[in-house]
C-alpha positions in Angstrom: 120.8 61.0 115.5 124.1 60.1 117.0 127.3 60.7 115.6 131.1 59.3 116.4 133.9 60.1 115.3 136.7 57.3 113.7 140.0 57.6 113.1 141.4 53.9 111.7 144.6 53.4 110.0 143.0 51.5 106.9 140.2 53.3 105.4 138.2 50.5 103.9 138.2 48.6 107.0 136.7 51.7 108.7 134.1 52.0 106.0 133.1 48.3 106.5 132.8 48.7 110.4 131.3 52.2 110.0 128.6 51.3 107.8 127.8 48.5 110.0 127.6 50.8 113.0 125.2 52.7 111.2 122.9 50.1 109.9 122.9 48.1 113.3 122.7 51.0 115.7 121.6 54.3 113.7 125.2 55.9 114.5 126.5 58.0 111.7 130.2 58.1 111.8 132.5 61.4 110.7 136.0 59.8 109.5 139.2 62.0 110.2 142.9 61.5 109.5 145.1 62.5 113.0 144.4 63.4 116.1 144.8 67.0 115.8 141.6 66.7 113.4 139.6 64.2 115.7 140.4 67.5 118.4 139.4 70.0 116.4 136.1 68.6 115.6 135.7 67.8 119.2 135.8 71.4 119.8 133.2 72.7 117.2 131.1 69.9 117.2 129.1 68.9 120.2 127.1 65.9 120.8 129.9 63.5 120.0 128.8 59.9 121.9 131.5 57.8 120.4 135.5 57.7 119.2 136.7 54.7 117.1 140.3 54.7 116.6 143.4 52.7 115.8 146.0 52.2 118.6 148.9 53.1 116.4 149.2 54.7 112.9 152.4 54.4 111.5 154.6 55.0 114.9 152.1 57.4 116.6 150.2 55.6 119.4 146.7 57.6 118.5 144.8 55.4 120.5 146.7 56.2 124.0 147.0 60.2 122.5 143.2 60.4 122.4 142.4 58.8 125.4 144.5 60.8 127.3 142.8 64.0 125.7 139.2 62.7 126.6 140.7 62.1 130.3 141.8 65.5 130.8 139.5 67.5 129.3 136.9 65.7 131.4 134.9 65.1 128.2 132.0 62.3 128.7 132.8 60.1 125.4 133.6 56.7 125.5 136.7 55.3 123.4 136.9 52.4 121.6 140.4 51.4 120.4 141.3 48.7 117.7 144.8 47.7 118.1 146.9 44.7 119.7 146.4 42.9 122.4 150.4 42.4 122.4 150.8 46.5 123.9 148.0 45.5 126.5 147.8 43.3 129.3 144.7 42.2 127.8 141.7 42.8 125.4 138.7 44.0 127.0 137.4 47.3 129.1 140.8 49.4 130.9 138.2 51.9 132.0 134.5 52.9 132.5 135.2 54.8 129.2 137.6 52.6 127.2 137.3 49.4 125.7 140.4 47.5 123.3 139.6 45.5 120.8 141.7 43.1 118.4 142.2 44.9 114.9 141.0 41.3 113.8 137.6 41.5 115.8 134.5 40.3 113.5 131.4 42.9 113.1 129.7 41.4 115.9 132.6 42.3 118.3 133.2 45.7 117.2 129.0 46.7 117.0 128.4 45.2 120.2 131.6 47.0 121.7 130.5 50.3 120.2 126.5 49.7 121.2 127.4 49.0 125.1 129.2 52.2 125.1 126.1 54.1 123.0 123.7 52.3 125.8 122.1 50.4 123.1 121.3 46.9 123.6 120.5 44.0 121.8 116.8 44.3 122.0 117.0 48.0 121.3 119.0 47.0 118.1 116.4 44.3 117.3 113.3 46.7 117.5 114.9 49.6 116.6 112.0 51.8 114.4 113.5 52.5 111.1 111.9 55.3 108.7 110.7 53.9 105.2 113.9 55.0 103.8 117.5 55.0 105.1 120.1 57.5 104.2 123.2 56.3 103.1 126.2 58.9 103.1 127.4 59.0 99.7 131.2 58.2 100.0 130.4 54.6 100.5 128.9 54.0 97.5 132.3 55.3 96.1 133.8 51.7 96.6 131.0 49.5 95.4 131.3 47.9 91.8 127.3 47.1 92.1 124.3 47.7 93.6 122.5 44.8 95.5 119.3 46.9 95.5 117.7 50.0 94.3 119.0 53.2 95.2 117.2 56.5 95.8 118.0 60.2 96.1 115.4 62.6 98.1 113.4 65.2 96.1 114.2 68.7 96.2 111.3 70.2 94.8 109.7 72.5 97.2 106.0 71.6 96.8 106.9 67.7 97.7 109.9 67.6 99.8 109.9 64.3 101.3 108.8 62.2 98.1 111.8 59.9 96.9 112.7 58.7 93.4 114.6 56.0 91.8 118.1 57.1 90.8 119.7 54.2 89.7 118.2 50.5 89.2 121.0 48.1 90.3 124.3 50.2 89.8 125.6 53.7 90.2 128.3 54.8 87.3 131.0 56.2 88.6 130.3 59.3 86.4 127.1 59.7 88.1 128.9 59.4 91.6 131.1 62.0 90.6 128.6 64.4 89.4 126.6 64.0 92.9 129.7 64.5 94.6 130.3 67.6 92.8 127.0 68.5 93.5 127.3 68.3 97.1 124.6 65.7 97.8 125.5 64.2 101.0 123.3 61.0 101.3 121.9 58.5 99.0 118.9 56.2 100.0 118.3 52.4 100.2 114.8 51.6 101.8 115.1 50.0 105.1 113.9 46.8 104.6 117.1 46.2 102.2 119.2 47.5 104.5 120.9 44.3 106.0 120.7 42.8 102.5 122.7 46.0 101.4 125.4 46.3 104.2 125.8 42.6 103.8 126.8 42.8 100.2 129.0 46.0 100.9 130.9 44.5 103.3 131.4 41.6 101.1 132.7 43.8 98.2 134.9 46.1 100.2 136.6 43.2 102.1 137.7 41.9 98.2 139.4 45.5 98.2 141.1 45.2 101.5 142.1 41.9 100.7 143.7 43.0 97.1 145.4 46.1 98.7 146.7 44.6 101.5 148.3 41.5 99.2 150.2 44.4 97.2 151.5 46.5 99.9 152.5 43.5 102.0 150.3 44.3 104.9 149.8 41.2 107.0 148.2 42.8 109.6 145.3 44.2 107.1 145.2 40.7 105.8 144.7 39.2 109.2 141.4 41.5 109.6 140.3 41.0 106.3 139.8 37.2 106.6 138.3 37.5 110.0 135.6 39.0 108.3 135.3 36.5 105.6 134.5 34.1 108.0 131.9 35.9 109.4 130.6 36.3 106.5 130.8 32.5 105.6 129.1 31.5 108.7 126.7 34.1 109.1 125.5 35.2 106.3 125.8 31.2 104.1 127.0 31.2 100.0 126.0 34.0 98.0 127.7 35.5 95.0 129.3 38.1 96.8 131.0 35.4 99.2 131.5 32.9 96.7 133.5 35.7 94.9 135.5 36.4 98.5 136.6 32.8 98.6 138.1 32.8 95.1 139.6 36.1 95.6 140.9 34.8 99.6 142.3 31.7 97.6 144.3 33.4 95.1 145.9 36.0 97.9 147.3 33.0 99.7 148.7 31.3 96.7 150.4 34.7 95.9 151.2 35.3 99.4 153.1 32.1 99.9 154.5 32.0 96.7 156.6 35.6 97.5 158.1 34.1 100.7 161.7 33.5 100.4 162.6 31.3 103.2 160.7 30.3 106.5 162.2 31.6 109.3 162.0 35.1 107.8 158.1 34.6 107.1 157.1 33.0 110.4 159.2 35.9 112.1 156.9 38.6 110.1 153.7 36.6 110.1 154.0 36.3 114.7 155.5 39.9 114.5 152.4 41.8 112.7 149.3 39.8 113.6 147.4 38.3 116.2 145.0 35.9 115.1 145.8 32.1 116.0 143.5 31.4 113.3 145.0 33.6 110.8 148.6 32.4 111.7 147.7 28.8 111.7 146.0 29.3 108.0 149.1 30.6 106.5 151.9 28.5 108.3 149.4 25.4 107.1 149.3 27.1 103.5 153.0 27.3 103.4 153.8 23.6 104.7 151.4 22.4 102.3 152.5 24.3 99.1 156.6 23.3 99.7 155.8 19.6 100.4 154.0 19.9 97.1 156.8 21.2 95.5 159.2 18.8 97.1 157.3 15.5 96.7 157.3 13.5 94.0 153.7 13.1 92.9 152.9 16.9 93.8 151.4 19.2 90.7 150.6 22.5 91.3 146.8 22.6 90.5 147.0 20.8 94.0 147.7 24.3 95.4 144.3 25.7 95.1 142.8 22.9 96.9 145.3 23.1 99.8 144.8 26.8 99.8 140.7 26.3 100.3 141.4 24.0 103.2 144.0 26.0 104.8 141.7 28.8 104.7 138.4 27.3 105.5 139.2 24.2 107.6 138.1 25.8 111.0 135.4 28.0 109.5 132.9 26.7 112.0 134.8 27.9 114.7 134.9 31.6 115.7 137.3 32.4 117.6 141.1 31.8 118.6 140.3 30.0 121.8 138.2 27.0 119.8 140.5 27.1 117.3 143.4 26.3 119.6 141.3 23.0 120.4 143.3 19.8 118.9 142.6 17.2 121.4 139.8 15.5 123.1 141.2 16.1 126.4 141.9 19.7 125.8 137.9 19.6 124.3 137.2 18.3 127.7 139.0 20.7 130.1 137.6 23.7 127.8 135.1 26.4 129.4 132.4 26.2 127.3 129.0 25.6 126.8 127.7 21.9 125.7 126.2 23.2 122.3 129.9 24.7 122.1 131.7 21.7 122.9 129.6 20.0 120.0 130.5 22.4 117.4 134.1 22.0 118.2 133.4 18.4 118.2 132.0 18.6 114.7 133.8 21.3 113.2 135.5 19.6 110.3 132.3 17.8 109.1 130.6 21.4 109.8 133.2 22.9 107.6 133.0 20.4 105.0 129.1 20.9 104.6 129.7 24.9 104.4 132.5 24.4 101.4 130.1 21.9 99.7 127.4 24.7 99.3 129.9 26.6 97.1 129.3 25.6 93.5 133.0 26.7 92.1 135.1 25.0 95.4 138.1 23.2 94.0 136.9 19.4 93.8 138.3 17.6 97.1 138.7 20.7 99.2 135.7 19.4 101.4 137.3 16.1 101.8 140.9 17.2 103.1 138.6 20.0 105.6 136.6 17.0 106.8 139.7 15.0 107.5 142.1 17.5 108.8 141.9 16.0 112.2 142.8 12.2 111.2 138.9 11.3 111.4 137.2 10.3 107.7 133.6 11.5 109.5 135.1 15.1 110.2 134.3 13.9 114.0 136.4 14.4 116.8 139.9 14.0 117.4 141.4 10.7 117.2 144.5 9.7 118.8 146.1 8.4 115.6 144.9 9.4 112.0 143.0 7.1 109.7 145.9 5.1 107.4 143.2 5.0 104.1 143.3 9.6 104.3 143.6 10.4 101.0 147.0 11.7 99.5 146.4 15.6 100.0 144.1 15.1 103.2 147.4 12.8 104.8 149.6 16.0 103.6 147.2 18.5 105.2 146.8 16.6 108.5 150.7 16.1 108.7 151.1 20.0 107.8 148.3 20.6 110.6 150.0 18.7 113.1 153.4 21.0 112.6 151.8 24.0 112.8 149.7 23.3 115.9 153.2 22.4 117.7 155.0 25.3 116.2 152.5 27.9 117.3 152.3 26.6 120.8 153.4 29.2 123.5 157.4 29.2 124.0 156.5 28.1 128.0 154.1 25.2 127.0 155.8 21.9 128.1 154.3 19.7 125.3 155.7 21.9 122.5 158.6 20.2 120.4 161.9 21.0 118.7 161.7 20.6 115.0 163.9 17.4 115.1 161.5 15.9 118.2 158.5 16.2 116.1 159.7 15.0 113.0 161.1 12.0 115.1 157.3 12.0 116.8 155.7 12.0 113.5 158.0 9.3 111.9 157.3 6.9 115.0 153.2 7.5 115.1 152.8 7.5 111.4 154.5 4.3 109.9 152.9 3.7 106.9 154.7 4.6 103.4 152.0 7.7 102.6 152.8 9.3 105.6 156.5 8.2 106.0 157.1 9.8 102.5 155.2 13.4 103.5 157.2 13.4 107.0 160.4 12.6 105.1 159.7 15.8 102.8 158.6 18.2 105.1 161.9 17.3 107.5 164.2 18.0 104.7 162.5 20.7 103.4 163.2 22.5 106.5 166.3 21.7 107.2 167.1 22.4 103.5 165.5 26.5 104.1 166.8 26.9 107.2 170.0 25.3 107.4 168.9 22.7 110.7 165.8 24.8 112.5 
């Protein structure tokens, strides 16, 4: 049995990462709230093999403080810091005993970083021998509203100490959970064959809680991390009940988040200051632009927002990294240092994304078509120099907003980046048909009205 210590700012996200670490590597995690608590535990509990911590909690640099303590005490304990690459030269190894991964990392990235420091290979994880029943620390069950599999409790009868009995068939009532907690029960058990199903369902359920709490507290950074995990669930797990609920929740969260933004400049400043993921920033900017164009254009209706929110969230779902999402042209795709297989994925990602969304029964009508056409190709393949003239009205609106967001999020030192006025002029010249012109005009005046001339 190996043990790690975790000190992460958001306990919901922490529980997702640590349970996945448990299932895939067999490592149990002890959660702490302060650097002092971590140090106290290190002094009395030998055998800690890993520390996972946030780079900052509030104004305190907990990652730096803990890493320096480990070095000063010559402790042979690796540290994985989850934080903002903006505070460091780059993400990745900064020492043989330390690794920085973005707070918006998906579960695969997190588990691989931890497993490497634990000396566990992918082959080890795949071939790991597990007992018939796997212990799950009781506190994890406190976040769950439904159980995806049978839950067991270990017998304490002296004559048969290794037998198990079924505690609950499909759910664990809050009253029963509280009673077990009061009795000092530390673990419940699941059948080892159900461990992947259990952790996937747990992850989806707790992501939902994280989105709800982040929206309530106005935490862009937590929302960013939660959306990264939603994308991973949809790509890797597929469409199930839990993921469908997540898609609905994500859509509702985006609609509410955009609705409470007062003006574009402040929204954009907060977004770029508080988040790191290009994919998340891109999604939020497109949602803002599409919603406000709908508010101003003469044919816009409130029911269009759900379709546009869905498309904003999931249009790049087939892509797994910011570097791939930043590819917006055939030229950029050709010069990208990626495998031929991944090149094909990028080339076809709009069509692939539409296919994924079609598997979600309650996805809003037309969302798949908007995703298919978001680079201007009706087939969802490639990056045409000019968008087709016969896109649907919502697809054309989304396409123009996508083009604007692409330019807006370019690095300031990118010579191809245009200011608002010149970009609007370029779009106006490039797309002369009336369907595009009305959208471009609305976008131009909308931002001028809100920003007093960006």
